[in-house]
MARGU-668982 format. One record per residue (C-alpha): x, y, z; residue number from 0. Coordinates in steps of 0.2 Angstrom, whole numbers, plus 5000, padded with zeros to 4 digits. Layout:
BEGIN
[site [X; Y; Z]; NUM]
...
***
This chain:
BEGIN
[site [5059; 5045; 5120]; 0]
[site [5077; 5049; 5118]; 1]
[site [5082; 5049; 5100]; 2]
[site [5099; 5041; 5097]; 3]
[site [5106; 5025; 5089]; 4]
[site [5104; 5034; 5073]; 5]
[site [5110; 5020; 5062]; 6]
[site [5093; 5012; 5065]; 7]
[site [5084; 5026; 5057]; 8]
[site [5077; 5023; 5040]; 9]
[site [5084; 5039; 5033]; 10]
[site [5101; 5033; 5038]; 11]
[site [5106; 5048; 5049]; 12]
[site [5119; 5037; 5058]; 13]
[site [5136; 5045; 5060]; 14]
[site [5144; 5029; 5066]; 15]
[site [5162; 5028; 5064]; 16]
[site [5164; 5046; 5058]; 17]
[site [5180; 5046; 5068]; 18]
[site [5186; 5029; 5061]; 19]
[site [5198; 5038; 5050]; 20]
[site [5207; 5045; 5065]; 21]
[site [5220; 5035; 5075]; 22]
[site [5211; 5032; 5091]; 23]
[site [5223; 5019; 5099]; 24]
[site [5229; 5031; 5113]; 25]
[site [5242; 5024; 5126]; 26]
[site [5232; 5019; 5141]; 27]
[site [5237; 5025; 5158]; 28]
[site [5242; 5012; 5170]; 29]
[site [5228; 5005; 5181]; 30]
[site [5232; 5010; 5199]; 31]
[site [5216; 5001; 5206]; 32]
[site [5199; 4994; 5201]; 33]
[site [5183; 5003; 5206]; 34]
[site [5176; 4999; 5223]; 35]
[site [5158; 4997; 5217]; 36]
[site [5146; 4984; 5219]; 37]
[site [5130; 4982; 5209]; 38]
[site [5113; 4983; 5218]; 39]
[site [5102; 4980; 5203]; 40]
[site [5102; 4968; 5188]; 41]
[site [5101; 4975; 5170]; 42]
[site [5085; 4965; 5168]; 43]
[site [5077; 4974; 5183]; 44]
[site [5083; 4990; 5178]; 45]
[site [5075; 4989; 5161]; 46]
[site [5059; 4984; 5170]; 47]
[site [5059; 5002; 5177]; 48]
[site [5056; 5009; 5160]; 49]
[site [5039; 5008; 5150]; 50]
[site [5043; 5006; 5132]; 51]
[site [5037; 5021; 5123]; 52]
[site [5035; 5033; 5138]; 53]
[site [5046; 5048; 5142]; 54]
[site [5063; 5046; 5149]; 55]
[site [5064; 5044; 5168]; 56]
[site [5078; 5051; 5179]; 57]
[site [5086; 5039; 5191]; 58]
[site [5086; 5047; 5208]; 59]
[site [5091; 5032; 5218]; 60]
[site [5109; 5026; 5221]; 61]
[site [5108; 5012; 5209]; 62]
[site [5123; 5003; 5201]; 63]
[site [5124; 4990; 5187]; 64]
[site [5139; 4979; 5184]; 65]
[site [5142; 4970; 5167]; 66]
[site [5154; 4965; 5154]; 67]
[site [5156; 4976; 5138]; 68]
[site [5150; 4966; 5124]; 69]
[site [5150; 4980; 5110]; 70]
[site [5162; 4995; 5108]; 71]
[site [5166; 5007; 5094]; 72]
[site [5182; 5000; 5087]; 73]
[site [5175; 4994; 5071]; 74]
[site [5165; 5010; 5068]; 75]
[site [5148; 5001; 5068]; 76]
[site [5144; 5008; 5085]; 77]
[site [5146; 5026; 5088]; 78]
[site [5147; 5035; 5105]; 79]
[site [5140; 5020; 5114]; 80]
[site [5144; 5004; 5122]; 81]
[site [5134; 4989; 5127]; 82]
[site [5136; 4980; 5143]; 83]
[site [5128; 4964; 5149]; 84]
[site [5126; 4954; 5165]; 85]
[site [5119; 4937; 5167]; 86]
[site [5101; 4944; 5166]; 87]
[site [5103; 4954; 5150]; 88]
[site [5111; 4969; 5141]; 89]
[site [5108; 4987; 5138]; 90]
[site [5115; 5001; 5128]; 91]
[site [5125; 5015; 5137]; 92]
[site [5126; 5032; 5127]; 93]
[site [5143; 5041; 5130]; 94]
[site [5147; 5057; 5121]; 95]
[site [5165; 5053; 5117]; 96]
[site [5174; 5043; 5104]; 97]
[site [5188; 5030; 5105]; 98]
[site [5178; 5022; 5119]; 99]
[site [5186; 5005; 5115]; 100]
[site [5202; 5011; 5123]; 101]
[site [5194; 5013; 5140]; 102]
[site [5179; 5001; 5138]; 103]
[site [5185; 4987; 5126]; 104]
[site [5174; 4972; 5123]; 105]
[site [5177; 4960; 5137]; 106]
[site [5181; 4973; 5151]; 107]
[site [5170; 4974; 5166]; 108]
[site [5161; 4990; 5168]; 109]
[site [5151; 4998; 5182]; 110]
[site [5138; 5012; 5179]; 111]
[site [5133; 5023; 5194]; 112]
[site [5115; 5027; 5189]; 113]
[site [5110; 5041; 5200]; 114]
[site [5107; 5057; 5190]; 115]
[site [5106; 5047; 5174]; 116]
[site [5091; 5044; 5163]; 117]
[site [5083; 5028; 5158]; 118]
[site [5073; 5027; 5142]; 119]
[site [5071; 5019; 5125]; 120]
[site [5073; 5024; 5107]; 121]
[site [5060; 5016; 5096]; 122]
[site [5058; 5001; 5108]; 123]
[site [5077; 5000; 5112]; 124]
[site [5081; 5002; 5130]; 125]
[site [5096; 5014; 5134]; 126]
[site [5105; 5024; 5148]; 127]
[site [5107; 5042; 5144]; 128]
[site [5115; 5058; 5152]; 129]
[site [5099; 5068; 5149]; 130]
[site [5083; 5066; 5139]; 131]
[site [5089; 5065; 5121]; 132]
[site [5107; 5066; 5126]; 133]
[site [5122; 5055; 5129]; 134]
[site [5132; 5056; 5145]; 135]
[site [5142; 5071; 5144]; 136]
[site [5161; 5068; 5141]; 137]
[site [5166; 5076; 5157]; 138]
[site [5154; 5066; 5167]; 139]
[site [5158; 5049; 5160]; 140]
[site [5172; 5046; 5173]; 141]
[site [5159; 5050; 5187]; 142]
[site [5147; 5037; 5181]; 143]
[site [5155; 5024; 5170]; 144]
[site [5170; 5014; 5178]; 145]
[site [5181; 5002; 5170]; 146]
[site [5185; 4986; 5179]; 147]
[site [5195; 4970; 5175]; 148]
[site [5199; 4966; 5157]; 149]
[site [5198; 4950; 5147]; 150]
[site [5182; 4944; 5155]; 151]
[site [5174; 4929; 5147]; 152]
[site [5159; 4933; 5136]; 153]
[site [5147; 4919; 5132]; 154]
[site [5134; 4923; 5119]; 155]
[site [5116; 4917; 5121]; 156]
[site [5112; 4904; 5108]; 157]
[site [5095; 4908; 5100]; 158]
[site [5086; 4904; 5084]; 159]
[site [5079; 4918; 5073]; 160]
[site [5061; 4912; 5078]; 161]
[site [5066; 4914; 5096]; 162]
[site [5069; 4932; 5097]; 163]
[site [5060; 4940; 5111]; 164]
[site [5061; 4957; 5120]; 165]
[site [5071; 4950; 5135]; 166]
[site [5085; 4947; 5123]; 167]
[site [5086; 4964; 5116]; 168]
[site [5103; 4972; 5121]; 169]
[site [5111; 4955; 5123]; 170]
[site [5125; 4946; 5113]; 171]
[site [5117; 4932; 5104]; 172]
[site [5123; 4918; 5093]; 173]
[site [5114; 4911; 5078]; 174]
[site [5119; 4894; 5071]; 175]
[site [5116; 4887; 5054]; 176]
[site [5112; 4903; 5046]; 177]
[site [5116; 4911; 5029]; 178]
[site [5114; 4927; 5020]; 179]
[site [5099; 4926; 5007]; 180]
[site [5105; 4923; 4990]; 181]
[site [5102; 4940; 4983]; 182]
[site [5112; 4948; 4996]; 183]
[site [5128; 4938; 4993]; 184]
[site [5133; 4949; 4978]; 185]
[site [5133; 4964; 4990]; 186]
[site [5144; 4972; 5003]; 187]
[site [5138; 4975; 5021]; 188]
[site [5134; 4993; 5018]; 189]
[site [5137; 5008; 5006]; 190]
[site [5155; 5013; 5011]; 191]
[site [5156; 5025; 4996]; 192]
[site [5142; 5036; 5001]; 193]
[site [5143; 5031; 5020]; 194]
[site [5125; 5024; 5020]; 195]
[site [5118; 5012; 5032]; 196]
[site [5110; 4997; 5024]; 197]
[site [5101; 4981; 5028]; 198]
[site [5106; 4963; 5024]; 199]
[site [5095; 4948; 5027]; 200]
[site [5101; 4932; 5035]; 201]
[site [5090; 4916; 5035]; 202]
[site [5090; 4899; 5043]; 203]
[site [5087; 4883; 5034]; 204]
[site [5069; 4883; 5039]; 205]
[site [5066; 4900; 5030]; 206]
[site [5066; 4911; 5046]; 207]
[site [5074; 4928; 5042]; 208]
[site [5082; 4942; 5052]; 209]
[site [5089; 4959; 5047]; 210]
[site [5108; 4963; 5049]; 211]
[site [5110; 4982; 5049]; 212]
[site [5127; 4989; 5046]; 213]
[site [5134; 5007; 5046]; 214]
[site [5142; 5014; 5030]; 215]
[site [5156; 5020; 5042]; 216]
[site [5160; 5003; 5048]; 217]
[site [5178; 4997; 5043]; 218]
[site [5170; 4982; 5035]; 219]
[site [5156; 4991; 5026]; 220]
[site [5165; 4988; 5009]; 221]
[site [5168; 4969; 5012]; 222]
[site [5158; 4957; 5002]; 223]
[site [5144; 4947; 5011]; 224]
[site [5150; 4929; 5013]; 225]
[site [5140; 4916; 5003]; 226]
[site [5142; 4901; 5015]; 227]
[site [5132; 4896; 5030]; 228]
[site [5138; 4895; 5048]; 229]
[site [5137; 4906; 5064]; 230]
[site [5134; 4924; 5067]; 231]
[site [5137; 4934; 5083]; 232]
[site [5128; 4950; 5085]; 233]
[site [5119; 4962; 5098]; 234]
[site [5100; 4959; 5096]; 235]
[site [5092; 4976; 5093]; 236]
[site [5075; 4982; 5089]; 237]
[site [5067; 4997; 5080]; 238]
[site [5049; 5000; 5080]; 239]
[site [5045; 4982; 5084]; 240]
[site [5056; 4975; 5071]; 241]
[site [5071; 4965; 5077]; 242]
[site [5088; 4969; 5070]; 243]
[site [5106; 4962; 5072]; 244]
[site [5121; 4974; 5075]; 245]
[site [5138; 4967; 5072]; 246]
[site [5153; 4972; 5082]; 247]
[site [5165; 4968; 5068]; 248]
[site [5168; 4957; 5053]; 249]
[site [5174; 4943; 5064]; 250]
[site [5156; 4941; 5071]; 251]
[site [5152; 4933; 5054]; 252]
[site [5158; 4915; 5052]; 253]
[site [5149; 4908; 5037]; 254]
[site [5161; 4895; 5029]; 255]
[site [5150; 4880; 5027]; 256]
[site [5139; 4874; 5013]; 257]
[site [5123; 4883; 5011]; 258]
[site [5107; 4876; 5015]; 259]
[site [5099; 4866; 5001]; 260]
[site [5086; 4879; 4998]; 261]
[site [5074; 4890; 5007]; 262]
[site [5059; 4877; 5005]; 263]
[site [5065; 4865; 5018]; 264]
[site [5053; 4859; 5032]; 265]
[site [5038; 4849; 5035]; 266]
[site [5022; 4851; 5024]; 267]
[site [5007; 4859; 5032]; 268]
[site [4990; 4862; 5024]; 269]
[site [4985; 4879; 5019]; 270]
[site [4970; 4878; 5030]; 271]
[site [4981; 4875; 5045]; 272]
[site [4991; 4890; 5040]; 273]
[site [4976; 4901; 5038]; 274]
[site [4970; 4895; 5055]; 275]
[site [4985; 4903; 5063]; 276]
[site [4978; 4920; 5059]; 277]
[site [4966; 4926; 5073]; 278]
[site [4965; 4945; 5068]; 279]
[site [4982; 4951; 5071]; 280]
[site [4998; 4949; 5062]; 281]
[site [5007; 4932; 5066]; 282]
[site [5021; 4922; 5058]; 283]
[site [5022; 4905; 5051]; 284]
[site [5028; 4891; 5063]; 285]
[site [5046; 4884; 5063]; 286]
[site [5051; 4871; 5050]; 287]
[site [5035; 4872; 5040]; 288]
[site [5031; 4874; 5021]; 289]
[site [5015; 4874; 5011]; 290]
[site [5012; 4865; 4994]; 291]
[site [4999; 4869; 4981]; 292]
[site [4995; 4874; 4963]; 293]
[site [4995; 4891; 4957]; 294]
[site [4978; 4896; 4952]; 295]
[site [4982; 4914; 4947]; 296]
[site [4988; 4920; 4930]; 297]
[site [5003; 4931; 4930]; 298]
[site [5003; 4932; 4911]; 299]
[site [4987; 4941; 4909]; 300]
[site [4990; 4954; 4922]; 301]
[site [4975; 4953; 4933]; 302]
[site [4986; 4949; 4948]; 303]
[site [5000; 4961; 4953]; 304]
[site [5017; 4954; 4948]; 305]
[site [5022; 4950; 4966]; 306]
[site [5007; 4940; 4970]; 307]
[site [5001; 4923; 4967]; 308]
[site [4986; 4913; 4973]; 309]
[site [4990; 4895; 4979]; 310]
[site [4977; 4882; 4982]; 311]
[site [4978; 4864; 4989]; 312]
[site [4965; 4852; 4994]; 313]
[site [4961; 4861; 5010]; 314]
[site [4960; 4879; 5005]; 315]
[site [4969; 4893; 4997]; 316]
[site [4980; 4909; 5001]; 317]
[site [4989; 4923; 4993]; 318]
[site [5008; 4923; 4993]; 319]
[site [5015; 4940; 4991]; 320]
[site [5034; 4939; 4986]; 321]
[site [5047; 4953; 4989]; 322]
[site [5049; 4955; 4970]; 323]
[site [5040; 4949; 4954]; 324]
[site [5039; 4930; 4952]; 325]
[site [5039; 4919; 4937]; 326]
[site [5027; 4905; 4943]; 327]
[site [5014; 4901; 4930]; 328]
[site [4996; 4896; 4931]; 329]
[site [4995; 4878; 4935]; 330]
[site [5012; 4876; 4942]; 331]
[site [5015; 4866; 4958]; 332]
[site [5026; 4875; 4971]; 333]
[site [5032; 4873; 4988]; 334]
[site [5033; 4889; 4999]; 335]
[site [5043; 4890; 5015]; 336]
[site [5032; 4899; 5028]; 337]
[site [5043; 4898; 5044]; 338]
[site [5044; 4915; 5051]; 339]
[site [5035; 4923; 5037]; 340]
[site [5022; 4936; 5041]; 341]
[site [5004; 4931; 5040]; 342]
[site [4993; 4946; 5038]; 343]
[site [4978; 4953; 5030]; 344]
[site [4978; 4967; 5016]; 345]
[site [4961; 4975; 5015]; 346]
[site [4954; 4959; 5022]; 347]
[site [4963; 4947; 5011]; 348]
[site [4974; 4935; 5020]; 349]
[site [4992; 4933; 5013]; 350]
[site [5009; 4926; 5017]; 351]
[site [5018; 4943; 5015]; 352]
[site [5035; 4948; 5009]; 353]
[site [5042; 4931; 5004]; 354]
[site [5059; 4930; 4996]; 355]
[site [5059; 4922; 4979]; 356]
[site [5071; 4909; 4986]; 357]
[site [5058; 4903; 4998]; 358]
[site [5048; 4896; 4984]; 359]
[site [5053; 4881; 4973]; 360]
[site [5044; 4874; 4958]; 361]
[site [5039; 4856; 4957]; 362]
[site [5034; 4857; 4939]; 363]
[site [5016; 4857; 4931]; 364]
[site [5003; 4852; 4943]; 365]
[site [4984; 4848; 4942]; 366]
[site [4973; 4863; 4943]; 367]
[site [4959; 4861; 4956]; 368]
[site [4941; 4859; 4950]; 369]
[site [4932; 4875; 4954]; 370]
[site [4918; 4873; 4967]; 371]
[site [4901; 4876; 4959]; 372]
[site [4891; 4888; 4969]; 373]
[site [4879; 4903; 4968]; 374]
[site [4884; 4921; 4971]; 375]
[site [4875; 4920; 4988]; 376]
[site [4884; 4904; 4993]; 377]
[site [4901; 4913; 4989]; 378]
[site [4896; 4928; 5000]; 379]
[site [4891; 4916; 5014]; 380]
[site [4907; 4906; 5014]; 381]
[site [4919; 4921; 5010]; 382]
[site [4932; 4917; 5023]; 383]
[site [4932; 4898; 5021]; 384]
[site [4932; 4899; 5002]; 385]
[site [4944; 4914; 5000]; 386]
[site [4958; 4912; 4987]; 387]
[site [4950; 4896; 4980]; 388]
[site [4941; 4893; 4963]; 389]
[site [4923; 4894; 4961]; 390]
[site [4911; 4893; 4946]; 391]
[site [4895; 4903; 4945]; 392]
[site [4883; 4896; 4932]; 393]
[site [4868; 4904; 4924]; 394]
[site [4875; 4922; 4927]; 395]
[site [4875; 4938; 4919]; 396]
[site [4888; 4952; 4920]; 397]
[site [4882; 4970; 4922]; 398]
[site [4889; 4987; 4927]; 399]
[site [4900; 4991; 4912]; 400]
[site [4902; 4987; 4894]; 401]
[site [4920; 4981; 4897]; 402]
[site [4928; 4971; 4911]; 403]
[site [4939; 4985; 4918]; 404]
[site [4936; 4990; 4936]; 405]
[site [4921; 4983; 4946]; 406]
[site [4906; 4975; 4937]; 407]
[site [4893; 4963; 4944]; 408]
[site [4890; 4945; 4942]; 409]
[site [4872; 4941; 4945]; 410]
[site [4862; 4925; 4946]; 411]
[site [4845; 4920; 4954]; 412]
[site [4853; 4921; 4971]; 413]
[site [4860; 4938; 4971]; 414]
[site [4876; 4947; 4965]; 415]
[site [4894; 4949; 4969]; 416]
[site [4907; 4961; 4963]; 417]
[site [4919; 4955; 4949]; 418]
[site [4935; 4966; 4949]; 419]
[site [4947; 4967; 4934]; 420]
[site [4963; 4977; 4935]; 421]
[site [4965; 4991; 4922]; 422]
[site [4983; 4983; 4920]; 423]
[site [4975; 4966; 4914]; 424]
[site [4977; 4961; 4896]; 425]
[site [4958; 4960; 4894]; 426]
[site [4952; 4975; 4904]; 427]
[site [4945; 4984; 4888]; 428]
[site [4937; 4968; 4881]; 429]
[site [4918; 4969; 4880]; 430]
[site [4908; 4960; 4893]; 431]
[site [4897; 4946; 4884]; 432]
[site [4879; 4948; 4885]; 433]
[site [4867; 4935; 4889]; 434]
[site [4869; 4920; 4901]; 435]
[site [4887; 4915; 4906]; 436]
[site [4897; 4904; 4917]; 437]
[site [4911; 4913; 4927]; 438]
[site [4926; 4904; 4935]; 439]
[site [4935; 4915; 4947]; 440]
[site [4945; 4916; 4962]; 441]
[site [4936; 4921; 4978]; 442]
[site [4944; 4937; 4985]; 443]
[site [4940; 4953; 4995]; 444]
[site [4946; 4971; 4995]; 445]
[site [4937; 4977; 5011]; 446]
[site [4921; 4969; 5003]; 447]
[site [4919; 4953; 4994]; 448]
[site [4924; 4951; 4976]; 449]
[site [4929; 4938; 4963]; 450]
[site [4943; 4939; 4951]; 451]
[site [4944; 4930; 4934]; 452]
[site [4962; 4925; 4928]; 453]
[site [4959; 4927; 4909]; 454]
[site [4945; 4928; 4896]; 455]
[site [4944; 4908; 4896]; 456]
[site [4936; 4910; 4914]; 457]
[site [4920; 4917; 4906]; 458]
[site [4910; 4905; 4894]; 459]
[site [4893; 4907; 4885]; 460]
[site [4885; 4923; 4881]; 461]
[site [4890; 4933; 4866]; 462]
[site [4890; 4950; 4858]; 463]
[site [4873; 4957; 4858]; 464]
[site [4867; 4972; 4847]; 465]
[site [4861; 4984; 4860]; 466]
[site [4843; 4990; 4860]; 467]
[site [4840; 5009; 4857]; 468]
[site [4833; 5018; 4872]; 469]
[site [4827; 5035; 4873]; 470]
[site [4836; 5048; 4884]; 471]
[site [4819; 5050; 4894]; 472]
[site [4819; 5032; 4897]; 473]
[site [4837; 5032; 4903]; 474]
[site [4833; 5046; 4915]; 475]
[site [4818; 5036; 4921]; 476]
[site [4830; 5022; 4927]; 477]
[site [4837; 5033; 4940]; 478]
[site [4828; 5031; 4957]; 479]
[site [4838; 5043; 4968]; 480]
[site [4854; 5032; 4970]; 481]
[site [4868; 5027; 4959]; 482]
[site [4862; 5013; 4948]; 483]
[site [4868; 5003; 4932]; 484]
[site [4860; 5004; 4915]; 485]
[site [4854; 4987; 4910]; 486]
[site [4864; 4977; 4898]; 487]
[site [4861; 4978; 4880]; 488]
[site [4856; 4997; 4879]; 489]
[site [4862; 5011; 4868]; 490]
[site [4857; 5029; 4865]; 491]
[site [4857; 5041; 4850]; 492]
[site [4857; 5059; 4850]; 493]
[site [4865; 5076; 4845]; 494]
[site [4879; 5084; 4855]; 495]
[site [4872; 5101; 4861]; 496]
[site [4887; 5106; 4871]; 497]
[site [4903; 5115; 4864]; 498]
[site [4919; 5107; 4868]; 499]
[site [4929; 5121; 4858]; 500]
[site [4923; 5136; 4869]; 501]
[site [4928; 5128; 4885]; 502]
[site [4912; 5130; 4895]; 503]
[site [4911; 5112; 4898]; 504]
[site [4925; 5100; 4905]; 505]
[site [4934; 5090; 4892]; 506]
[site [4927; 5073; 4898]; 507]
[site [4909; 5079; 4897]; 508]
[site [4896; 5082; 4883]; 509]
[site [4878; 5085; 4884]; 510]
[site [4867; 5074; 4872]; 511]
[site [4849; 5077; 4867]; 512]
[site [4836; 5067; 4857]; 513]
[site [4818; 5070; 4854]; 514]
[site [4813; 5065; 4871]; 515]
[site [4826; 5073; 4883]; 516]
[site [4844; 5075; 4887]; 517]
[site [4858; 5069; 4898]; 518]
[site [4876; 5072; 4902]; 519]
[site [4889; 5059; 4896]; 520]
[site [4905; 5058; 4906]; 521]
[site [4919; 5049; 4897]; 522]
[site [4934; 5040; 4905]; 523]
[site [4945; 5052; 4895]; 524]
[site [4944; 5069; 4885]; 525]
[site [4934; 5067; 4869]; 526]
[site [4934; 5076; 4853]; 527]
[site [4915; 5076; 4848]; 528]
[site [4910; 5093; 4841]; 529]
[site [4893; 5102; 4844]; 530]
[site [4880; 5096; 4832]; 531]
[site [4888; 5079; 4829]; 532]
[site [4876; 5064; 4830]; 533]
[site [4882; 5050; 4841]; 534]
[site [4877; 5033; 4846]; 535]
[site [4883; 5027; 4863]; 536]
[site [4883; 5010; 4870]; 537]
[site [4878; 5013; 4889]; 538]
[site [4876; 4994; 4893]; 539]
[site [4880; 4992; 4912]; 540]
[site [4886; 5010; 4914]; 541]
[site [4884; 5020; 4930]; 542]
[site [4870; 5031; 4931]; 543]
[site [4872; 5044; 4945]; 544]
[site [4870; 5062; 4950]; 545]
[site [4884; 5075; 4952]; 546]
[site [4878; 5089; 4963]; 547]
[site [4861; 5085; 4957]; 548]
[site [4865; 5084; 4938]; 549]
[site [4861; 5067; 4931]; 550]
[site [4875; 5059; 4921]; 551]
[site [4880; 5042; 4913]; 552]
[site [4897; 5041; 4921]; 553]
[site [4914; 5034; 4916]; 554]
[site [4909; 5029; 4898]; 555]
[site [4924; 5022; 4888]; 556]
[site [4927; 5033; 4874]; 557]
[site [4926; 5018; 4862]; 558]
[site [4908; 5016; 4866]; 559]
[site [4903; 5031; 4856]; 560]
[site [4901; 5030; 4837]; 561]
[site [4899; 5046; 4827]; 562]
[site [4887; 5048; 4812]; 563]
[site [4894; 5065; 4807]; 564]
[site [4884; 5081; 4808]; 565]
[site [4866; 5080; 4814]; 566]
[site [4852; 5091; 4815]; 567]
[site [4852; 5102; 4831]; 568]
[site [4836; 5101; 4841]; 569]
[site [4826; 5117; 4842]; 570]
[site [4827; 5125; 4858]; 571]
[site [4811; 5125; 4869]; 572]
[site [4805; 5143; 4871]; 573]
[site [4802; 5146; 4890]; 574]
[site [4802; 5159; 4904]; 575]
[site [4815; 5157; 4918]; 576]
[site [4801; 5152; 4930]; 577]
[site [4796; 5138; 4918]; 578]
[site [4814; 5132; 4917]; 579]
[site [4814; 5131; 4936]; 580]
[site [4797; 5123; 4937]; 581]
[site [4802; 5109; 4925]; 582]
[site [4820; 5107; 4930]; 583]
[site [4821; 5088; 4931]; 584]
[site [4811; 5085; 4915]; 585]
[site [4821; 5099; 4905]; 586]
[site [4838; 5096; 4912]; 587]
[site [4852; 5094; 4898]; 588]
[site [4841; 5101; 4885]; 589]
[site [4841; 5117; 4875]; 590]
[site [4829; 5132; 4880]; 591]
[site [4827; 5149; 4873]; 592]
[site [4823; 5163; 4885]; 593]
[site [4818; 5181; 4879]; 594]
[site [4820; 5198; 4887]; 595]
[site [4834; 5192; 4899]; 596]
[site [4844; 5205; 4908]; 597]
[site [4860; 5204; 4920]; 598]
[site [4857; 5216; 4934]; 599]
[site [4874; 5214; 4942]; 600]
[site [4884; 5217; 4926]; 601]
[site [4902; 5212; 4925]; 602]
[site [4909; 5198; 4914]; 603]
[site [4902; 5181; 4910]; 604]
[site [4914; 5172; 4922]; 605]
[site [4907; 5163; 4937]; 606]
[site [4889; 5163; 4943]; 607]
[site [4879; 5178; 4936]; 608]
[site [4861; 5182; 4940]; 609]
[site [4849; 5181; 4924]; 610]
[site [4832; 5189; 4925]; 611]
[site [4816; 5190; 4915]; 612]
[site [4799; 5196; 4920]; 613]
[site [4795; 5179; 4928]; 614]
[site [4810; 5177; 4940]; 615]
[site [4829; 5174; 4940]; 616]
[site [4841; 5160; 4938]; 617]
[site [4860; 5158; 4939]; 618]
[site [4870; 5158; 4922]; 619]
[site [4886; 5149; 4926]; 620]
[site [4902; 5151; 4915]; 621]
[site [4918; 5142; 4918]; 622]
[site [4934; 5152; 4920]; 623]
[site [4941; 5141; 4906]; 624]
[site [4928; 5147; 4894]; 625]
[site [4935; 5157; 4879]; 626]
[site [4922; 5171; 4883]; 627]
[site [4923; 5171; 4902]; 628]
[site [4932; 5188; 4902]; 629]
[site [4920; 5196; 4890]; 630]
[site [4907; 5209; 4897]; 631]
[site [4889; 5204; 4899]; 632]
[site [4877; 5214; 4888]; 633]
[site [4869; 5229; 4896]; 634]
[site [4852; 5227; 4889]; 635]
[site [4839; 5214; 4887]; 636]
[site [4844; 5199; 4876]; 637]
[site [4838; 5182; 4871]; 638]
[site [4848; 5167; 4878]; 639]
[site [4849; 5150; 4871]; 640]
[site [4856; 5139; 4885]; 641]
[site [4857; 5121; 4892]; 642]
[site [4847; 5118; 4907]; 643]
[site [4858; 5112; 4921]; 644]
[site [4860; 5112; 4940]; 645]
[site [4874; 5112; 4953]; 646]
[site [4864; 5109; 4969]; 647]
[site [4853; 5123; 4962]; 648]
[site [4845; 5127; 4945]; 649]
[site [4857; 5135; 4933]; 650]
[site [4859; 5137; 4914]; 651]
[site [4874; 5136; 4903]; 652]
[site [4877; 5145; 4887]; 653]
[site [4889; 5136; 4874]; 654]
[site [4897; 5151; 4866]; 655]
[site [4893; 5169; 4863]; 656]
[site [4882; 5165; 4848]; 657]
[site [4869; 5159; 4862]; 658]
[site [4867; 5178; 4866]; 659]
[site [4855; 5187; 4854]; 660]
[site [4846; 5203; 4853]; 661]
***
């Protein structure tokens, strides 16, 4: 597709009006005669010859269009192009020349001989070009674009913002009873200092909105946006499916009347009726409509992003996503204008999207709806119907973590459902209560079903439970081949057998061993527990999973671990390499001592090195970050103390060079 109309680009590549500082008011030569041309195709029919999004097409027939110039480059908001319009529509004509308004001013009849020119579009905007990706060359303009009679009457097409449609693109339109949104009235049309093209937004009294895009080179770019309401004339443009309005000059904006009383005008509709409009693809709210409900989300506790709230009425609920952070509190009754607003899904969750703050108005404190009492299974079965409404699940337990942060599980006799808590919430690190609880939450989804509590008051019952001590052998027995969760009320106690100081283990990991076995603990952050330290770790609800075959308790909050100071290091199990391999799963993450080990390949400790004894061989792995990685391996037979490990295949890891003995 031809790439022009640069002021439409998000990167503001427009050069509109770059010549506006030069006096382009040339003396016009006398008109000796008008062109003897007659159109043989309408602009609407011409545009039908192009398929939006396809390559430019050269016109080989002797076609002529005739229209009136409705936009020129005099103000600097258009550059090297004019717009002509007939009774069927309008189209952009690209001309590689400046000062076009001298020959083709607004209101002058123009004829375009199309043979040899190219028809295409730029990001959905139809246009006439001299060649693919090129305007009509300056020397060729007189051969293709002919000026006719001046001062022709131009009648803009009256249209509502909600009435924009592809057939009107390229036409001069008139919007009545519109105003710039409140936040834009303190701004200028564009950035005249840095010559940057910028967007401003106009709205009607029903909340429908449209973009006005203005070049930083326009001679009115530095003018303040008016604060009243009234009429706007503009060429209707489009960029990648989004309609835009392009002014010809400042006089196109006549906003001198009183502003609309507010963006929340319109007739009430139920939230259920609004939700029913969504059928799987983005749509917009109907004209002159608003919804009213009570805010059931809690901005103050941070478990909903600052731009979002959840609104519920007697018929249902929906997420309202504002253009910026809002101040509506839990329990507040509000009206939200939905006319022309995008209705769309975000990862499966239906929302009214990108709503201006002025489109919502508070009606004061409302009455919070009573939560629907349901089982976890019933919530899952009625997900779409109950989405963004309150439910209460009784006789439940919460598992999956010792704190709320992230995804835990709410379980009852019927099944379970995810409970999601943002790490930004005020209660993310609060401990999950043990025992039986009642959970009040908002039904939601993020590609899969979930519920969301607003604050800690949404969970009642239960209590803090002193976890039961469980052996590491029993912890390992909980893993049945797939990721699982440790049951609630469980803790472990053992000795740290890994050495964080030597760097041969990642800073978030440690290996702990008790009398029955060992396991890797992976914390949520770097820890400072030393080799030989005795720890007690609450693993209630924590993830139990394998990483390349190595079993670990994953993402344990550092605060779950309590140190009891130096402990007694377990005695390494004496074994041959073959015995280690044969007992890999049972001995994993415990200490072994292997005698008469040699390293046939030599070199340094760094990386994977083959270690051998009379029974067989095994990989000894050393991280590049280890303090001894660059040291040379011993040349003779040695005794090795190491931790049994695996990375898809069996391996051993020494902690430091003290693990190598003669």
